[in-house]
VEXLUMDREN-821027 format. One record per residue (C-alpha): chain; x, y, z. Coordinates in steps of 0.25 Angstrom, whole numbers, plus 5000, padded with zeros to 4 digits. Example, Ala and Ser with C-alpha at 12.3 -4.5 7.8 and 13.67 -1.06 7.14 Angstrom:
// residues 2
{A,{5049,4982,5031}},
{A,{5055,4996,5029}},
This chain:
// residues 830
{A,{5000,4999,4999}},
{A,{5006,5016,4997}},
{A,{5009,5023,5009}},
{A,{5000,5034,5009}},
{A,{5002,5046,5018}},
{A,{4990,5049,5029}},
{A,{4990,5065,5033}},
{A,{4983,5065,5047}},
{A,{4980,5077,5053}},
{A,{4981,5081,5068}},
{A,{4973,5093,5072}},
{A,{4977,5099,5085}},
{A,{4973,5111,5090}},
{A,{4980,5124,5084}},
{A,{4991,5114,5077}},
{A,{4988,5104,5063}},
{A,{4998,5093,5064}},
{A,{5003,5085,5051}},
{A,{5008,5071,5053}},
{A,{5009,5065,5040}},
{A,{5009,5050,5041}},
{A,{5013,5038,5030}},
{A,{5005,5026,5031}},
{A,{5004,5014,5021}},
{A,{4989,5017,5022}},
{A,{4980,5023,5014}},
{A,{4972,5036,5021}},
{A,{4957,5036,5028}},
{A,{4949,5046,5019}},
{A,{4945,5059,5028}},
{A,{4932,5052,5033}},
{A,{4915,5062,5029}},
{A,{4915,5075,5037}},
{A,{4905,5074,5050}},
{A,{4895,5070,5048}},
{A,{4884,5080,5053}},
{A,{4891,5092,5061}},
{A,{4881,5102,5069}},
{A,{4878,5111,5082}},
{A,{4868,5111,5094}},
{A,{4864,5124,5091}},
{A,{4871,5135,5079}},
{A,{4867,5146,5087}},
{A,{4873,5148,5101}},
{A,{4876,5160,5113}},
{A,{4889,5163,5119}},
{A,{4892,5153,5128}},
{A,{4881,5143,5122}},
{A,{4887,5128,5118}},
{A,{4882,5122,5103}},
{A,{4884,5106,5101}},
{A,{4892,5103,5090}},
{A,{4889,5090,5082}},
{A,{4894,5080,5072}},
{A,{4893,5069,5066}},
{A,{4902,5058,5059}},
{A,{4907,5058,5044}},
{A,{4899,5048,5038}},
{A,{4907,5034,5030}},
{A,{4916,5036,5042}},
{A,{4923,5025,5049}},
{A,{4932,5023,5061}},
{A,{4936,5034,5071}},
{A,{4932,5050,5066}},
{A,{4938,5061,5073}},
{A,{4933,5074,5072}},
{A,{4939,5088,5071}},
{A,{4931,5099,5078}},
{A,{4934,5114,5075}},
{A,{4929,5127,5079}},
{A,{4929,5140,5072}},
{A,{4926,5153,5082}},
{A,{4918,5167,5077}},
{A,{4932,5172,5075}},
{A,{4937,5162,5064}},
{A,{4947,5154,5074}},
{A,{4946,5140,5069}},
{A,{4951,5130,5078}},
{A,{4951,5115,5082}},
{A,{4941,5110,5095}},
{A,{4941,5097,5093}},
{A,{4951,5088,5088}},
{A,{4951,5072,5082}},
{A,{4937,5069,5092}},
{A,{4926,5060,5089}},
{A,{4917,5067,5096}},
{A,{4906,5072,5088}},
{A,{4898,5084,5094}},
{A,{4907,5096,5105}},
{A,{4900,5104,5112}},
{A,{4906,5120,5111}},
{A,{4902,5133,5119}},
{A,{4904,5145,5113}},
{A,{4907,5160,5118}},
{A,{4911,5169,5108}},
{A,{4898,5174,5098}},
{A,{4899,5173,5084}},
{A,{4900,5160,5074}},
{A,{4909,5149,5076}},
{A,{4911,5135,5068}},
{A,{4911,5122,5071}},
{A,{4922,5112,5061}},
{A,{4920,5097,5063}},
{A,{4928,5085,5054}},
{A,{4933,5071,5055}},
{A,{4943,5066,5055}},
{A,{4947,5050,5053}},
{A,{4957,5042,5061}},
{A,{4968,5044,5050}},
{A,{4964,5060,5053}},
{A,{4957,5060,5039}},
{A,{4948,5072,5042}},
{A,{4936,5078,5035}},
{A,{4931,5091,5031}},
{A,{4926,5102,5042}},
{A,{4909,5101,5044}},
{A,{4907,5116,5051}},
{A,{4895,5122,5059}},
{A,{4894,5136,5064}},
{A,{4887,5140,5077}},
{A,{4884,5155,5079}},
{A,{4887,5160,5094}},
{A,{4879,5172,5099}},
{A,{4880,5181,5111}},
{A,{4872,5175,5122}},
{A,{4857,5182,5126}},
{A,{4854,5184,5141}},
{A,{4842,5176,5144}},
{A,{4828,5185,5147}},
{A,{4824,5189,5159}},
{A,{4809,5181,5167}},
{A,{4799,5184,5161}},
{A,{4785,5189,5164}},
{A,{4773,5180,5175}},
{A,{4765,5175,5161}},
{A,{4749,5182,5159}},
{A,{4740,5170,5157}},
{A,{4727,5175,5150}},
{A,{4721,5170,5161}},
{A,{4721,5165,5176}},
{A,{4712,5155,5174}},
{A,{4711,5145,5162}},
{A,{4701,5133,5158}},
{A,{4708,5123,5155}},
{A,{4708,5117,5143}},
{A,{4709,5131,5136}},
{A,{4719,5139,5133}},
{A,{4727,5151,5140}},
{A,{4737,5159,5136}},
{A,{4746,5165,5146}},
{A,{4755,5177,5140}},
{A,{4770,5182,5146}},
{A,{4779,5196,5143}},
{A,{4788,5195,5135}},
{A,{4803,5195,5141}},
{A,{4818,5202,5132}},
{A,{4826,5195,5127}},
{A,{4816,5182,5127}},
{A,{4814,5172,5116}},
{A,{4807,5162,5120}},
{A,{4798,5160,5134}},
{A,{4795,5146,5142}},
{A,{4782,5145,5148}},
{A,{4779,5138,5158}},
{A,{4766,5130,5166}},
{A,{4767,5125,5179}},
{A,{4783,5126,5177}},
{A,{4783,5118,5165}},
{A,{4786,5126,5153}},
{A,{4775,5126,5140}},
{A,{4778,5137,5132}},
{A,{4790,5138,5124}},
{A,{4790,5151,5116}},
{A,{4792,5165,5110}},
{A,{4777,5167,5114}},
{A,{4773,5174,5124}},
{A,{4762,5169,5126}},
{A,{4758,5154,5129}},
{A,{4745,5144,5128}},
{A,{4743,5136,5140}},
{A,{4731,5126,5143}},
{A,{4726,5118,5153}},
{A,{4717,5105,5156}},
{A,{4717,5104,5171}},
{A,{4714,5115,5180}},
{A,{4724,5122,5190}},
{A,{4734,5132,5191}},
{A,{4747,5134,5181}},
{A,{4758,5144,5183}},
{A,{4763,5147,5170}},
{A,{4777,5155,5170}},
{A,{4787,5159,5159}},
{A,{4801,5162,5154}},
{A,{4808,5171,5145}},
{A,{4818,5163,5136}},
{A,{4829,5167,5126}},
{A,{4844,5161,5120}},
{A,{4850,5165,5132}},
{A,{4840,5158,5141}},
{A,{4828,5160,5150}},
{A,{4823,5170,5160}},
{A,{4818,5167,5173}},
{A,{4803,5162,5174}},
{A,{4791,5170,5177}},
{A,{4783,5172,5186}},
{A,{4771,5162,5186}},
{A,{4756,5166,5182}},
{A,{4745,5156,5187}},
{A,{4731,5150,5178}},
{A,{4721,5144,5186}},
{A,{4715,5131,5175}},
{A,{4700,5128,5177}},
{A,{4689,5118,5171}},
{A,{4676,5116,5175}},
{A,{4671,5119,5188}},
{A,{4664,5109,5198}},
{A,{4649,5110,5201}},
{A,{4645,5121,5210}},
{A,{4643,5119,5225}},
{A,{4632,5122,5235}},
{A,{4620,5124,5224}},
{A,{4608,5129,5232}},
{A,{4594,5132,5228}},
{A,{4587,5143,5237}},
{A,{4574,5133,5238}},
{A,{4570,5121,5235}},
{A,{4559,5123,5229}},
{A,{4551,5138,5223}},
{A,{4539,5141,5215}},
{A,{4540,5139,5202}},
{A,{4545,5153,5193}},
{A,{4553,5157,5207}},
{A,{4567,5159,5211}},
{A,{4578,5149,5220}},
{A,{4593,5155,5221}},
{A,{4603,5146,5217}},
{A,{4617,5147,5223}},
{A,{4630,5140,5225}},
{A,{4645,5142,5225}},
{A,{4656,5140,5215}},
{A,{4666,5127,5213}},
{A,{4677,5126,5218}},
{A,{4685,5127,5207}},
{A,{4676,5139,5199}},
{A,{4685,5151,5195}},
{A,{4684,5165,5191}},
{A,{4672,5166,5180}},
{A,{4663,5153,5184}},
{A,{4650,5155,5179}},
{A,{4637,5146,5183}},
{A,{4625,5138,5175}},
{A,{4612,5138,5181}},
{A,{4602,5130,5176}},
{A,{4588,5129,5181}},
{A,{4581,5116,5175}},
{A,{4593,5112,5164}},
{A,{4593,5125,5157}},
{A,{4603,5137,5158}},
{A,{4598,5149,5166}},
{A,{4610,5155,5168}},
{A,{4626,5158,5169}},
{A,{4630,5166,5183}},
{A,{4643,5168,5189}},
{A,{4637,5169,5203}},
{A,{4634,5157,5213}},
{A,{4618,5159,5213}},
{A,{4606,5160,5204}},
{A,{4592,5164,5205}},
{A,{4587,5153,5198}},
{A,{4569,5152,5195}},
{A,{4560,5139,5198}},
{A,{4555,5136,5184}},
{A,{4547,5124,5186}},
{A,{4538,5117,5194}},
{A,{4546,5105,5202}},
{A,{4562,5104,5198}},
{A,{4572,5114,5195}},
{A,{4584,5110,5193}},
{A,{4596,5118,5195}},
{A,{4610,5118,5191}},
{A,{4625,5127,5193}},
{A,{4634,5124,5183}},
{A,{4649,5131,5188}},
{A,{4656,5135,5174}},
{A,{4672,5140,5174}},
{A,{4674,5152,5165}},
{A,{4678,5151,5151}},
{A,{4674,5138,5145}},
{A,{4680,5130,5156}},
{A,{4668,5121,5160}},
{A,{4656,5121,5170}},
{A,{4653,5112,5181}},
{A,{4642,5100,5184}},
{A,{4628,5107,5188}},
{A,{4625,5107,5198}},
{A,{4608,5106,5203}},
{A,{4597,5109,5210}},
{A,{4584,5107,5209}},
{A,{4572,5116,5216}},
{A,{4558,5112,5217}},
{A,{4547,5122,5207}},
{A,{4536,5124,5214}},
{A,{4525,5126,5200}},
{A,{4510,5131,5198}},
{A,{4502,5119,5199}},
{A,{4501,5111,5183}},
{A,{4488,5115,5184}},
{A,{4474,5122,5190}},
{A,{4461,5119,5183}},
{A,{4446,5121,5188}},
{A,{4439,5111,5185}},
{A,{4426,5123,5181}},
{A,{4432,5135,5177}},
{A,{4419,5144,5175}},
{A,{4407,5136,5187}},
{A,{4394,5145,5192}},
{A,{4396,5146,5206}},
{A,{4393,5137,5217}},
{A,{4400,5128,5208}},
{A,{4414,5120,5210}},
{A,{4427,5120,5202}},
{A,{4439,5112,5205}},
{A,{4452,5115,5203}},
{A,{4463,5107,5202}},
{A,{4479,5109,5197}},
{A,{4490,5099,5197}},
{A,{4504,5099,5205}},
{A,{4514,5108,5200}},
{A,{4525,5101,5187}},
{A,{4535,5094,5195}},
{A,{4530,5097,5211}},
{A,{4536,5085,5220}},
{A,{4529,5082,5232}},
{A,{4516,5087,5236}},
{A,{4511,5100,5233}},
{A,{4503,5108,5241}},
{A,{4491,5119,5234}},
{A,{4487,5134,5237}},
{A,{4473,5134,5231}},
{A,{4469,5151,5233}},
{A,{4455,5158,5225}},
{A,{4454,5174,5220}},
{A,{4438,5174,5220}},
{A,{4431,5185,5212}},
{A,{4429,5198,5218}},
{A,{4442,5195,5227}},
{A,{4456,5202,5226}},
{A,{4465,5188,5234}},
{A,{4464,5178,5233}},
{A,{4461,5166,5245}},
{A,{4466,5152,5246}},
{A,{4458,5141,5245}},
{A,{4466,5130,5252}},
{A,{4479,5123,5252}},
{A,{4481,5107,5247}},
{A,{4488,5096,5241}},
{A,{4476,5093,5231}},
{A,{4476,5098,5216}},
{A,{4463,5100,5217}},
{A,{4450,5108,5223}},
{A,{4436,5110,5218}},
{A,{4430,5125,5223}},
{A,{4416,5127,5225}},
{A,{4412,5142,5222}},
{A,{4400,5151,5224}},
{A,{4407,5165,5220}},
{A,{4405,5168,5207}},
{A,{4417,5173,5199}},
{A,{4430,5171,5195}},
{A,{4439,5163,5205}},
{A,{4454,5162,5203}},
{A,{4460,5149,5209}},
{A,{4477,5147,5213}},
{A,{4484,5135,5217}},
{A,{4499,5135,5219}},
{A,{4506,5123,5221}},
{A,{4514,5123,5234}},
{A,{4524,5113,5240}},
{A,{4529,5107,5257}},
{A,{4539,5122,5257}},
{A,{4526,5129,5253}},
{A,{4533,5134,5240}},
{A,{4523,5134,5229}},
{A,{4520,5138,5215}},
{A,{4513,5148,5206}},
{A,{4500,5150,5208}},
{A,{4488,5144,5195}},
{A,{4478,5149,5194}},
{A,{4464,5147,5188}},
{A,{4449,5155,5187}},
{A,{4437,5149,5190}},
{A,{4422,5157,5185}},
{A,{4410,5156,5193}},
{A,{4398,5160,5186}},
{A,{4383,5162,5191}},
{A,{4376,5147,5183}},
{A,{4368,5149,5171}},
{A,{4351,5153,5173}},
{A,{4344,5138,5175}},
{A,{4335,5140,5164}},
{A,{4332,5148,5151}},
{A,{4323,5147,5143}},
{A,{4312,5152,5132}},
{A,{4299,5154,5134}},
{A,{4300,5150,5119}},
{A,{4312,5149,5112}},
{A,{4307,5153,5096}},
{A,{4296,5164,5095}},
{A,{4291,5174,5082}},
{A,{4298,5185,5080}},
{A,{4292,5196,5092}},
{A,{4288,5184,5102}},
{A,{4290,5186,5115}},
{A,{4299,5174,5124}},
{A,{4302,5172,5140}},
{A,{4318,5171,5141}},
{A,{4318,5163,5156}},
{A,{4329,5159,5165}},
{A,{4332,5154,5180}},
{A,{4340,5157,5190}},
{A,{4355,5150,5191}},
{A,{4357,5139,5199}},
{A,{4364,5140,5214}},
{A,{4364,5155,5210}},
{A,{4365,5162,5222}},
{A,{4361,5177,5224}},
{A,{4354,5184,5213}},
{A,{4356,5182,5197}},
{A,{4355,5190,5190}},
{A,{4351,5189,5174}},
{A,{4358,5193,5160}},
{A,{4348,5191,5150}},
{A,{4355,5192,5135}},
{A,{4348,5188,5120}},
{A,{4355,5188,5106}},
{A,{4347,5191,5095}},
{A,{4349,5185,5081}},
{A,{4360,5190,5072}},
{A,{4368,5194,5085}},
{A,{4382,5191,5089}},
{A,{4381,5195,5100}},
{A,{4371,5195,5115}},
{A,{4360,5206,5122}},
{A,{4357,5208,5137}},
{A,{4342,5208,5137}},
{A,{4343,5212,5152}},
{A,{4350,5209,5165}},
{A,{4339,5203,5176}},
{A,{4335,5199,5187}},
{A,{4324,5189,5181}},
{A,{4322,5175,5175}},
{A,{4315,5179,5163}},
{A,{4313,5189,5153}},
{A,{4304,5191,5141}},
{A,{4308,5193,5127}},
{A,{4304,5199,5114}},
{A,{4309,5195,5101}},
{A,{4308,5202,5090}},
{A,{4318,5197,5081}},
{A,{4320,5186,5073}},
{A,{4331,5174,5077}},
{A,{4337,5167,5088}},
{A,{4339,5174,5101}},
{A,{4349,5170,5110}},
{A,{4346,5172,5126}},
{A,{4356,5172,5137}},
{A,{4355,5172,5151}},
{A,{4362,5172,5162}},
{A,{4364,5174,5179}},
{A,{4374,5183,5184}},
{A,{4378,5187,5201}},
{A,{4377,5200,5205}},
{A,{4393,5204,5202}},
{A,{4390,5199,5187}},
{A,{4394,5184,5187}},
{A,{4385,5178,5178}},
{A,{4384,5163,5175}},
{A,{4383,5157,5161}},
{A,{4373,5162,5152}},
{A,{4359,5152,5145}},
{A,{4355,5155,5134}},
{A,{4342,5151,5127}},
{A,{4337,5156,5109}},
{A,{4325,5161,5106}},
{A,{4323,5158,5091}},
{A,{4314,5169,5084}},
{A,{4309,5165,5070}},
{A,{4299,5169,5057}},
{A,{4289,5164,5053}},
{A,{4287,5153,5040}},
{A,{4286,5156,5027}},
{A,{4274,5162,5023}},
{A,{4273,5153,5010}},
{A,{4281,5142,5003}},
{A,{4278,5137,4987}},
{A,{4285,5131,4975}},
{A,{4284,5134,4960}},
{A,{4285,5120,4959}},
{A,{4282,5109,4969}},
{A,{4284,5095,4957}},
{A,{4299,5097,4949}},
{A,{4307,5091,4943}},
{A,{4323,5087,4947}},
{A,{4331,5099,4942}},
{A,{4318,5110,4942}},
{A,{4318,5122,4953}},
{A,{4306,5125,4963}},
{A,{4303,5138,4966}},
{A,{4300,5139,4982}},
{A,{4294,5152,4987}},
{A,{4290,5158,5002}},
{A,{4285,5172,5006}},
{A,{4292,5176,5018}},
{A,{4285,5175,5034}},
{A,{4274,5182,5038}},
{A,{4280,5193,5047}},
{A,{4292,5191,5044}},
{A,{4299,5203,5049}},
{A,{4311,5206,5040}},
{A,{4319,5199,5028}},
{A,{4315,5185,5030}},
{A,{4327,5174,5025}},
{A,{4324,5159,5021}},
{A,{4329,5148,5022}},
{A,{4326,5135,5012}},
{A,{4327,5120,5015}},
{A,{4324,5108,5008}},
{A,{4321,5092,5011}},
{A,{4325,5085,4997}},
{A,{4320,5072,4997}},
{A,{4326,5060,5001}},
{A,{4330,5070,5015}},
{A,{4327,5070,5027}},
{A,{4332,5085,5033}},
{A,{4331,5098,5024}},
{A,{4341,5107,5020}},
{A,{4343,5121,5019}},
{A,{4346,5126,5003}},
{A,{4342,5140,5006}},
{A,{4346,5147,5018}},
{A,{4343,5165,5022}},
{A,{4337,5168,5009}},
{A,{4329,5180,5004}},
{A,{4316,5180,4994}},
{A,{4306,5172,4995}},
{A,{4307,5160,4985}},
{A,{4320,5151,4979}},
{A,{4320,5141,4967}},
{A,{4324,5128,4972}},
{A,{4331,5117,4961}},
{A,{4328,5102,4964}},
{A,{4336,5092,4958}},
{A,{4331,5082,4969}},
{A,{4319,5072,4965}},
{A,{4308,5072,4977}},
{A,{4302,5079,4988}},
{A,{4311,5093,4990}},
{A,{4305,5099,5004}},
{A,{4308,5116,5006}},
{A,{4307,5124,5017}},
{A,{4308,5137,5019}},
{A,{4310,5147,5031}},
{A,{4311,5162,5033}},
{A,{4321,5165,5043}},
{A,{4327,5181,5048}},
{A,{4338,5189,5046}},
{A,{4345,5181,5058}},
{A,{4341,5167,5052}},
{A,{4330,5165,5063}},
{A,{4321,5156,5054}},
{A,{4304,5153,5053}},
{A,{4300,5140,5052}},
{A,{4299,5131,5040}},
{A,{4290,5131,5026}},
{A,{4291,5118,5016}},
{A,{4284,5113,5004}},
{A,{4288,5100,4994}},
{A,{4294,5101,4979}},
{A,{4294,5086,4974}},
{A,{4305,5085,4962}},
{A,{4305,5073,4953}},
{A,{4317,5066,4946}},
{A,{4326,5073,4936}},
{A,{4334,5068,4925}},
{A,{4343,5059,4924}},
{A,{4359,5071,4926}},
{A,{4365,5064,4914}},
{A,{4359,5052,4903}},
{A,{4369,5049,4891}},
{A,{4372,5035,4883}},
{A,{4387,5030,4881}},
{A,{4388,5030,4869}},
{A,{4379,5037,4862}},
{A,{4383,5033,4849}},
{A,{4382,5017,4847}},
{A,{4380,5006,4838}},
{A,{4369,4998,4838}},
{A,{4369,4985,4846}},
{A,{4378,4992,4856}},
{A,{4377,4999,4868}},
{A,{4376,5014,4875}},
{A,{4376,5016,4890}},
{A,{4365,5024,4896}},
{A,{4371,5033,4907}},
{A,{4365,5042,4917}},
{A,{4364,5048,4931}},
{A,{4354,5051,4941}},
{A,{4345,5064,4941}},
{A,{4354,5073,4948}},
{A,{4349,5075,4965}},
{A,{4339,5060,4963}},
{A,{4338,5055,4976}},
{A,{4337,5040,4976}},
{A,{4338,5030,4967}},
{A,{4335,5034,4954}},
{A,{4331,5027,4943}},
{A,{4332,5027,4927}},
{A,{4321,5024,4917}},
{A,{4328,5021,4901}},
{A,{4320,5024,4887}},
{A,{4323,5025,4874}},
{A,{4319,5029,4862}},
{A,{4326,5020,4849}},
{A,{4326,5027,4836}},
{A,{4315,5018,4832}},
{A,{4306,5023,4841}},
{A,{4299,5036,4844}},
{A,{4297,5032,4859}},
{A,{4306,5029,4869}},
{A,{4306,5016,4877}},
{A,{4307,5015,4890}},
{A,{4319,5001,4894}},
{A,{4325,5005,4907}},
{A,{4316,5007,4918}},
{A,{4319,5012,4934}},
{A,{4333,5006,4933}},
{A,{4344,5013,4944}},
{A,{4356,5011,4936}},
{A,{4363,5026,4929}},
{A,{4368,5016,4914}},
{A,{4360,5007,4905}},
{A,{4368,5000,4893}},
{A,{4357,5002,4882}},
{A,{4362,4991,4870}},
{A,{4356,5000,4857}},
{A,{4351,4990,4844}},
{A,{4344,5002,4834}},
{A,{4354,5010,4827}},
{A,{4348,5024,4828}},
{A,{4348,5034,4842}},
{A,{4339,5029,4855}},
{A,{4337,5039,4865}},
{A,{4336,5037,4880}},
{A,{4329,5044,4892}},
{A,{4333,5040,4907}},
{A,{4324,5045,4917}},
{A,{4328,5046,4930}},
{A,{4316,5042,4943}},
{A,{4316,5039,4958}},
{A,{4309,5025,4962}},
{A,{4295,5030,4963}},
{A,{4295,5033,4947}},
{A,{4297,5047,4946}},
{A,{4305,5049,4934}},
{A,{4314,5064,4930}},
{A,{4314,5068,4916}},
{A,{4323,5060,4906}},
{A,{4336,5060,4900}},
{A,{4338,5056,4886}},
{A,{4350,5052,4879}},
{A,{4354,5046,4863}},
{A,{4361,5034,4858}},
{A,{4364,5033,4846}},
{A,{4364,5018,4840}},
{A,{4371,5015,4826}},
{A,{4371,5002,4819}},
{A,{4383,4995,4811}},
{A,{4388,4994,4797}},
{A,{4397,4987,4791}},
{A,{4413,4993,4789}},
{A,{4415,5004,4782}},
{A,{4429,5001,4773}},
{A,{4433,4986,4774}},
{A,{4446,4985,4766}},
{A,{4453,4971,4761}},
{A,{4468,4975,4756}},
{A,{4469,4964,4748}},
{A,{4458,4956,4741}},
{A,{4466,4947,4733}},
{A,{4479,4941,4740}},
{A,{4487,4927,4739}},
{A,{4483,4919,4749}},
{A,{4492,4921,4761}},
{A,{4492,4934,4760}},
{A,{4487,4948,4769}},
{A,{4477,4958,4767}},
{A,{4473,4971,4776}},
{A,{4457,4970,4778}},
{A,{4452,4985,4784}},
{A,{4440,4990,4787}},
{A,{4433,5003,4795}},
{A,{4421,5006,4804}},
{A,{4409,5007,4800}},
{A,{4402,5018,4797}},
{A,{4396,5025,4809}},
{A,{4399,5015,4819}},
{A,{4400,5022,4832}},
{A,{4411,5014,4840}},
{A,{4422,5006,4838}},
{A,{4418,4994,4829}},
{A,{4421,4980,4831}},
{A,{4425,4972,4819}},
{A,{4424,4957,4813}},
{A,{4432,4951,4801}},
{A,{4432,4939,4797}},
{A,{4435,4930,4783}},
{A,{4428,4921,4775}},
{A,{4440,4911,4767}},
{A,{4443,4905,4755}},
{A,{4436,4891,4759}},
{A,{4423,4893,4765}},
{A,{4428,4892,4780}},
{A,{4417,4900,4791}},
{A,{4421,4919,4791}},
{A,{4432,4919,4801}},
{A,{4433,4928,4810}},
{A,{4449,4936,4809}},
{A,{4443,4949,4819}},
{A,{4430,4949,4828}},
{A,{4426,4959,4835}},
{A,{4439,4969,4833}},
{A,{4440,4984,4830}},
{A,{4453,4984,4823}},
{A,{4448,4989,4805}},
{A,{4458,4981,4800}},
{A,{4463,4967,4798}},
{A,{4475,4959,4789}},
{A,{4473,4946,4786}},
{A,{4479,4934,4779}},
{A,{4473,4927,4767}},
{A,{4477,4912,4769}},
{A,{4467,4906,4761}},
{A,{4467,4907,4742}},
{A,{4454,4909,4740}},
{A,{4444,4922,4742}},
{A,{4442,4926,4757}},
{A,{4431,4935,4761}},
{A,{4434,4945,4772}},
{A,{4419,4952,4782}},
{A,{4419,4963,4793}},
{A,{4408,4969,4800}},
{A,{4409,4980,4813}},
{A,{4405,4976,4827}},
{A,{4399,4985,4839}},
{A,{4404,4983,4852}},
{A,{4392,4974,4856}},
{A,{4398,4966,4844}},
{A,{4387,4969,4834}},
{A,{4392,4969,4821}},
{A,{4388,4976,4807}},
{A,{4387,4967,4792}},
{A,{4400,4963,4789}},
{A,{4406,4966,4775}},
{A,{4417,4957,4765}},
{A,{4428,4957,4756}},
{A,{4433,4946,4749}},
{A,{4450,4943,4748}},
{A,{4456,4932,4738}},
{A,{4467,4926,4743}},
{A,{4475,4918,4729}},
{A,{4486,4906,4729}},
{A,{4497,4908,4734}},
{A,{4514,4905,4731}},
{A,{4515,4891,4734}},
{A,{4524,4890,4749}},
{A,{4536,4886,4746}},
{A,{4540,4883,4732}},
{A,{4557,4876,4730}},
{A,{4567,4868,4722}},
{A,{4573,4855,4727}},
{A,{4585,4857,4726}},
{A,{4587,4871,4718}},
{A,{4599,4869,4711}},
{A,{4602,4857,4700}},
{A,{4607,4851,4690}},
{A,{4601,4853,4675}},
{A,{4592,4840,4674}},
{A,{4590,4837,4690}},
{A,{4576,4836,4694}},
{A,{4574,4847,4707}},
{A,{4561,4845,4716}},
{A,{4550,4858,4717}},
{A,{4542,4859,4729}},
{A,{4531,4870,4733}},
{A,{4520,4872,4743}},
{A,{4505,4875,4742}},
{A,{4502,4890,4744}},
{A,{4498,4895,4756}},
{A,{4481,4893,4759}},
{A,{4480,4888,4747}},
{A,{4463,4879,4748}},
{A,{4465,4866,4739}},
{A,{4472,4861,4727}},
{A,{4485,4867,4725}},
{A,{4490,4865,4709}},
{A,{4505,4871,4706}},
{A,{4510,4876,4692}},
{A,{4527,4875,4692}},
{A,{4534,4884,4681}},
{A,{4547,4888,4680}},
{A,{4558,4896,4673}},
{A,{4571,4890,4668}},
{A,{4584,4897,4665}},
{A,{4583,4899,4652}},
{A,{4573,4910,4652}},
{A,{4562,4905,4648}},
{A,{4548,4911,4649}},
{A,{4542,4900,4662}},
{A,{4533,4888,4660}},
{A,{4525,4878,4668}},
{A,{4531,4865,4670}},
{A,{4519,4861,4680}},
{A,{4507,4863,4679}},
{A,{4495,4862,4692}},
{A,{4503,4850,4699}},
{A,{4498,4848,4712}},
{A,{4509,4844,4718}},
{A,{4519,4853,4728}},
{A,{4533,4848,4721}},
{A,{4539,4845,4708}},
């Protein structure tokens, strides 16, 4: 191996010694630079320290040595450590300015890497700030679980502040405030310290905050009374809970409803209802800290009785009413009741009785209004409000009230008489009144002590009289009443212009005014119709002396007339009778009114208007060949009849309505025209000659004058002499396609018919069917060598009658004229 020269550099402070060794080995390569080179702080104050650290070069093997140098801010550089294996160095620096540090890695052969460097800035040391001022909480009392701001004053040279709660730091930063939030009640002490890079000042004096939650229940809740009259007041008092804070409030609930929120410990509460009233007090600490559970107390309210009634609120003197009441709502225990009365003309009430029952029977003599009061009380003497009602005590009605005559004629008198009320005490006075016809108010006739009065009456109509008994104080009993009717006389005469008329005719009713009638008479007209048991008014309060009455209903009509005055008071009725025969039927038609002879028309009619009872009918006819009518139905009850008409011409029909006695009204008539059936008006066949097996179209038209839709029969007579064959039977079509399947002359027949199947004369036409072609014709074989034989075969023509004979012809290839080669053979092959 070639000897190598190794140069080893050995560093000592301020001296560089170079030693050269001769070696027969190869020099080791210098290691890489350190893998990292850092300072714990790149900016420090004079007198402060920083820790310099570096990493082993990547890829290095064996022991690595480090050279560490320093270059101060004045520019001089010196080696601080040489050939050390340590990878860190703590440097305390007193000189301000920038200091640069270098480190290089070397191996055991002395081969070293390039230097790595970092710089550290050294500043003049800052003086720590002074003691901070006492922090200032936003509140001295604060609900738990809510944010509170605590602030403090600034301190000179302070860069940041440390904030403590009960000695534990809870904030560090440049703000001069902090948010605090605590979830448990109790006191918290707060201090603050001001700091900068030079250190921290002294701790401030402490500030205290009390954190509170919802309070506990109030204490010593009391009501001034255990029971009280409903709607009166009681006083509630209580003591604050032990954990109350300033600003505590109290919610007052009565029977579950919030009534007030107060800060004092006393409240005037209303007893709201009868029975148990519940009062609750809830303590609430301020600022949303929460409220305690409620504390409650009950007070019994004494209300008024729940009902107070009298069996009769108006009675007559000397009678009894029963007063009843019910226990107040919610009352517990046994109540007792005070019952009072205010008598008529008295200024003060009188206690009737104190009792435990809930009813009292009161006999009352004194006429007038009696006001009763009742109140419920408990055993402590607390009473509810009074409830009142009134009972009116009247004299009785007079014992009787009669008139010597209740119906009189104008200008006559009637005597009114009455008796004293039963049980009346003292001398009664009587008020007598009258309500005259057409008057809405009554008039006092007289006040008297007498018990009768004679009254002369001129005015026609109904006079109502009233009498009542009164005592000396003017209290009066109920009125007794009666009516006296003053009527006009009957009409002087009552006649009819005709006493026998037909239904639908009129009669004139005529009458004369009653004798001696005063004023203008009015008249009511009534009628009792046949079959009716009651009369009905058909004209009311009419003027004049006649009325024309149109009458539809057959039978006896009884008419009545009475005269009345303007007030509606009427005299007796006068009557007469008018007999009414039945009228014509109200309609009569034949459907159809034009038909073919032999068909049926339906005759239909309706009962006469106003007919009463069962209607019977007679039917007659005038035929075209007769000058007189003939009855063909008698006393039938049906209102339709089917009539077959068998004669051409106009038939006139008559119907008359009759009652059960056979009395008939006038006839009603209608006409029906019958027209005979003729031949079809047009009859054609599309072919009069054809080949057997072909068809022809047969067409025809409606007979002239035919009323309705005709029906047709179509027949054929074939050449073989067989019976006529029906092709169509009673159909409404007017054409038919027929196949002629037999050789010879065919006769076609057509006739028109009505709906009853009666037919007119038939007309006929003939069609000749000639012999047709043979049905088939073939040759076997159809290709042969000249001189060979072929067989010709054929079949008989369709529809041929009898024995057929055949002629055979040929067209040869030489163009010669067609020639017959077989004549009149009956064979069907050759």
